[in-house]
Backbone as CSV, one residue per row, in Angstrom:
resi,resn,N_x,N_y,N_z,CA_x,CA_y,CA_z,C_x,C_y,C_z
1,MET,3.785,-48.737,51.698,3.783,-48.241,50.123,5.056,-47.480,50.055
2,SER,5.442,-47.573,48.624,6.587,-46.442,48.738,6.278,-45.424,47.691
3,GLY,7.004,-44.645,47.426,6.742,-43.064,47.157,6.359,-43.217,45.765
4,VAL,6.314,-44.374,44.877,6.429,-44.243,43.604,4.628,-44.342,42.914
5,GLN,4.346,-43.315,42.317,3.167,-43.432,41.719,2.947,-43.730,40.416
6,GLN,2.057,-44.673,40.245,1.757,-45.120,38.857,0.709,-43.850,38.011
7,PRO,1.304,-44.162,36.567,1.024,-42.982,36.266,-0.747,-43.453,35.776
8,ARG,-1.548,-41.778,35.638,-2.963,-41.908,35.187,-3.475,-42.039,33.947
9,GLY,-4.438,-42.509,33.539,-5.050,-42.203,32.189,-4.522,-43.072,31.234
10,ARG,-4.092,-43.068,29.918,-3.856,-43.842,29.014,-2.502,-44.121,29.183
11,LEU,-2.323,-45.594,28.505,-0.874,-46.150,28.417,-0.439,-45.561,26.899
12,VAL,0.736,-45.023,27.166,1.154,-44.252,25.729,2.414,-45.598,25.351
13,VAL,2.050,-46.034,23.816,3.274,-46.623,23.528,3.961,-46.230,22.308
14,LEU,4.958,-45.766,22.362,5.649,-45.047,21.141,6.187,-46.586,20.188
15,ASP,5.831,-46.113,19.077,6.439,-47.271,18.174,7.374,-46.641,17.285
16,PRO,8.569,-47.046,17.749,9.765,-46.551,16.796,9.774,-46.763,15.162
17,ASP,9.157,-47.815,14.696,8.958,-48.002,13.307,7.693,-47.638,12.836
18,GLY,7.123,-46.736,13.367,5.892,-45.837,12.881,6.012,-44.818,12.066
19,PRO,5.011,-44.286,11.420,5.265,-43.182,10.401,5.903,-41.870,11.033
20,ARG,6.636,-41.426,10.432,6.985,-40.154,10.747,6.789,-38.839,10.218
21,PRO,6.739,-37.515,10.703,6.211,-36.561,9.664,7.196,-36.436,8.413
22,ASN,6.900,-35.742,7.192,7.657,-35.717,6.382,7.161,-34.097,5.867
23,GLY,7.964,-33.202,6.511,7.873,-31.919,6.405,7.918,-31.229,5.046
24,PHE,8.950,-32.334,4.048,9.285,-31.445,2.676,7.948,-32.016,1.780
25,ALA,6.940,-32.793,2.351,5.633,-33.063,1.776,5.021,-31.859,2.029
26,VAL,4.560,-31.464,3.235,3.699,-30.583,3.434,3.988,-29.007,2.848
27,ALA,5.502,-29.194,2.984,6.131,-27.663,2.614,5.726,-27.451,0.644
28,SER,5.731,-28.827,0.358,5.576,-28.663,-1.103,3.946,-28.374,-1.748
29,LEU,3.371,-28.992,-0.660,1.950,-28.754,-0.770,1.720,-27.243,-0.676
30,VAL,1.889,-26.832,0.644,1.782,-25.253,0.668,2.557,-24.291,-0.181
31,LEU,3.148,-24.532,-0.753,3.950,-23.851,-1.725,3.192,-23.958,-2.931
32,GLY,2.890,-25.217,-3.565,2.156,-25.643,-4.600,0.690,-24.679,-4.557
33,ILE,0.170,-24.516,-3.662,-1.192,-23.810,-3.342,-0.878,-22.467,-3.400
34,VAL,0.214,-21.884,-2.584,0.639,-20.170,-2.983,0.708,-20.205,-4.623
35,GLY,1.776,-20.876,-5.062,2.279,-20.304,-6.332,1.155,-20.679,-7.526
36,LEU,0.373,-21.280,-7.350,-0.861,-21.624,-8.356,-1.957,-20.073,-7.786
37,ALA,-2.082,-19.752,-6.786,-3.011,-18.693,-6.331,-2.370,-17.747,-6.691
38,VAL,-0.904,-16.920,-6.165,-0.509,-15.771,-6.440,-0.184,-15.702,-7.915
39,GLY,-0.424,-16.762,-8.909,0.079,-16.761,-10.376,-1.014,-15.951,-10.973
40,VAL,-2.337,-15.604,-10.586,-3.435,-15.116,-11.210,-3.294,-13.401,-10.733
41,ILE,-2.462,-13.079,-10.682,-2.268,-11.483,-10.751,-1.705,-11.119,-11.710
42,PRO,-2.294,-10.347,-12.498,-1.934,-9.774,-13.907,-0.923,-8.877,-14.131
43,LEU,-0.203,-8.925,-15.443,0.868,-8.125,-15.920,2.428,-8.380,-15.411
44,PHE,2.483,-9.694,-15.258,4.085,-10.040,-15.204,4.266,-10.283,-13.490
45,ILE,3.713,-9.871,-12.849,3.424,-9.527,-11.386,3.297,-10.750,-10.753
46,GLY,2.140,-11.344,-11.464,2.041,-12.920,-10.867,3.110,-13.969,-11.261
47,LEU,3.780,-13.616,-12.021,4.493,-14.637,-12.935,5.815,-14.345,-11.936
48,LEU,6.272,-13.265,-11.421,7.415,-13.031,-10.870,7.088,-13.712,-9.325
49,LEU,6.209,-13.194,-8.770,6.110,-13.657,-7.436,5.466,-15.304,-7.563
50,SER,4.910,-15.855,-8.314,5.044,-17.228,-8.439,6.059,-17.974,-8.667
51,PHE,7.190,-17.433,-9.017,8.030,-18.372,-9.739,8.830,-18.949,-8.625
52,LEU,9.292,-18.251,-7.274,9.876,-18.956,-6.233,9.117,-20.327,-5.515
53,PRO,7.750,-19.892,-5.351,7.213,-20.852,-4.611,6.667,-22.069,-5.224
54,THR,6.621,-21.834,-6.847,6.506,-22.826,-7.816,7.765,-24.049,-7.930
55,VAL,8.892,-23.178,-7.963,10.178,-24.121,-8.058,10.278,-24.716,-6.537
56,LEU,9.951,-24.086,-5.611,10.163,-24.518,-4.565,9.155,-25.771,-4.254
57,ALA,8.093,-25.613,-4.804,6.977,-26.819,-4.580,7.620,-28.255,-5.463
58,ILE,7.887,-28.041,-6.632,8.638,-29.027,-7.529,9.592,-29.571,-6.741
59,LEU,10.793,-28.894,-6.214,11.857,-29.433,-5.868,11.425,-30.021,-4.275
60,PHE,11.171,-29.609,-3.398,10.376,-30.257,-2.554,9.408,-31.529,-2.379
61,GLY,8.774,-31.302,-3.348,7.784,-32.365,-3.951,8.602,-33.643,-4.411
62,LEU,9.455,-33.242,-4.898,10.659,-34.465,-5.483,11.088,-34.848,-4.243
63,ILE,11.717,-34.122,-3.216,12.527,-34.451,-2.215,11.512,-35.421,-1.096
64,GLY,10.440,-34.802,-1.137,9.389,-35.562,-0.455,8.963,-36.900,-0.662
65,LEU,8.907,-36.964,-1.953,8.492,-38.405,-2.794,9.634,-39.268,-2.268
66,ALA,10.690,-39.143,-2.732,11.817,-39.642,-2.235,11.962,-39.937,-1.009
67,ARG,11.759,-39.193,0.219,11.768,-39.519,1.262,10.213,-40.228,2.091
68,THR,9.481,-40.508,1.247,8.196,-41.326,1.618,8.688,-42.681,1.891
69,SER,9.539,-43.520,1.418,9.756,-44.827,1.980,10.616,-44.607,3.095
70,SER,11.429,-44.029,3.555,11.892,-43.971,4.944,10.920,-43.321,5.784
71,ARG,10.390,-42.727,5.391,9.325,-41.709,6.704,8.025,-42.607,6.734
72,ARG,7.550,-43.337,5.620,6.381,-43.963,5.555,5.268,-43.257,5.921
73,SER,5.146,-42.122,5.260,4.045,-40.989,5.412,4.288,-39.836,4.171
74,GLY,3.508,-38.995,3.843,3.780,-38.030,3.054,3.766,-37.869,1.774
75,PHE,3.196,-39.302,0.838,3.456,-39.603,-0.344,2.236,-38.535,-1.026
76,VAL,0.941,-38.372,-0.628,-0.111,-37.514,-1.231,0.045,-36.099,-1.253
77,PRO,0.664,-35.493,0.064,0.873,-34.254,0.140,2.156,-33.787,-0.861
78,ALA,3.162,-34.651,-0.873,4.396,-34.367,-2.042,3.713,-34.661,-3.140
79,LEU,2.858,-35.686,-3.612,2.422,-35.776,-5.132,1.700,-34.716,-5.545
80,VAL,0.741,-34.423,-4.578,-0.356,-32.894,-5.083,0.584,-31.905,-4.996
81,GLY,1.761,-31.620,-4.123,2.497,-30.059,-4.201,3.430,-30.347,-5.397
82,THR,3.897,-31.413,-6.011,4.432,-31.485,-7.041,3.303,-31.102,-8.251
83,LEU,2.523,-31.822,-8.216,1.594,-31.722,-9.332,1.135,-30.335,-9.515
84,LEU,0.752,-29.505,-8.471,0.317,-28.412,-8.916,1.666,-27.116,-9.026
85,GLY,2.692,-27.558,-8.837,3.956,-26.706,-8.954,4.211,-26.998,-10.554
86,SER,4.009,-28.259,-10.954,4.014,-28.479,-12.582,3.018,-27.708,-13.161
87,LEU,1.692,-27.794,-12.538,0.591,-27.124,-13.366,0.912,-25.810,-13.473
88,THR,1.290,-25.412,-12.542,1.747,-23.682,-12.594,2.665,-23.557,-13.390
89,ALA,3.539,-24.175,-13.437,4.673,-23.796,-14.510,4.076,-24.260,-16.026
90,PHE,3.577,-25.261,-16.190,2.767,-25.242,-17.595,2.130,-23.748,-18.021
91,LEU,1.130,-23.509,-16.747,0.200,-22.345,-17.433,1.137,-21.148,-17.858
92,TRP,2.209,-21.364,-17.234,3.187,-20.101,-17.387,3.573,-19.837,-18.953
93,THR,3.294,-20.872,-19.683,3.704,-21.139,-20.939,2.576,-20.650,-21.656
94,THR,1.133,-20.795,-20.760,-0.192,-20.536,-21.755,-0.352,-19.056,-21.462
95,GLY,0.217,-18.197,-20.934,0.121,-16.531,-20.580,-0.312,-16.572,-19.094
96,TYR,-0.311,-17.331,-18.458,-1.098,-17.401,-17.195,0.052,-16.180,-16.108
97,GLY,-0.662,-15.493,-15.495,0.123,-14.379,-14.591,0.495,-13.073,-15.786
98,VAL,0.421,-13.287,-17.015,0.690,-12.122,-18.055,-0.268,-11.529,-18.159
99,VAL,-1.302,-11.770,-18.596,-2.425,-11.037,-19.136,-3.661,-11.466,-18.352
100,TRP,-4.456,-10.833,-18.102,-5.488,-10.942,-17.713,-6.792,-10.955,-18.321
């Protein structure tokens, strides 16, 4: 016998055409949740603190949606993050984060 050993356990097959992670989609979802949750802080503090996460959620969500065709993953998190960011931006016009 030669000194070559066969690997034990399951055989791992890498599919180069398989779905790849879409980090922008996940970042959009997380930032959308953070922006919506922080926005409930009263007296303009919520408005100031939720501004950056909300804008980034919308931006990363649009980038994530554009990358879903090449990555073949992340459509739902990118869409939900974009919608949460847009909802928070809409709620700013109704007094969300300004008065409690």
